[in-house]
N, C-alpha and C positions, 0 to 999 in steps of 0.2 A: 504494499499499499504506500509506495514512495510517492511523495509530493501531492497527496490527496488533499483537497481543500474541503475541510469539515465546517467552515464558517457558517454560522447560523443553522447548524444541523442539530436535530434532536436525536441523540444517541442514548437516551434513557434506557438503562438496563442491558445495553449492548455488551457483548463479550468479545474483546479484541484478542482472541487467542493466537499466540505466536505470531502477531502482526509486526512487521518491520515498518515503523511509522516515520522513517527518515524524511524530513522535509515536509511532513504533514502539517496543515495549518488548522488550529483550533482557535477561533475567535467568535465570541458571542454564541458559543455552542452550549447545548444542554447535555451535560455529562453525568447527570445524576444517576447514581448506582451503576455507572459504567465500570466494567472490569477490565483494568489495564495490567493485571498481575503478571501476565506472561508476554505482554507487548514490550517492545524495545525500541530504542533510538527515537523516542519521542521527546519533544520540548515545547512547552507551551506555558502561557501565563494564567495561573489559577484565578487571578483577579479579573480576567476577561471572559470567564466561562462559569457557568453554574455547575458545580461539582459535588453537591451534597451527597454524602455516602458513596462516593466513587471509591474503587478499590485499586491499590497499588502494591507492588512488592517493594521491599526496602530498597533494592538497587534502582528501581524506577523512580523513586523520589527525586533523584538528581535532575530529571527532566523537567521538574516543576520549579526548580530553583535556578535554572540556567540564566534567567535575566539578571540575577544578582551577581553573577561572575565570581562565585565563590568556589573554593576547591574542596571537594569532599573525598576523604580517604577511608579505606576499610580498616 
């Protein structure tokens, strides 16, 4: 799912299983209860999307913090 534009898309309760989301755009998207636990290479701003009860793996959290340009180490 490279470079897919999910802007203003309702992905409520979607399961993005093993999806490579490199370059995907999430802006004004509804991501409530969306399951990103096995998705990878995503990066988007949580402040620009509705994400209540969305699910992420620990390693996927870095994709939500990209805008802050911080370094996360294991």
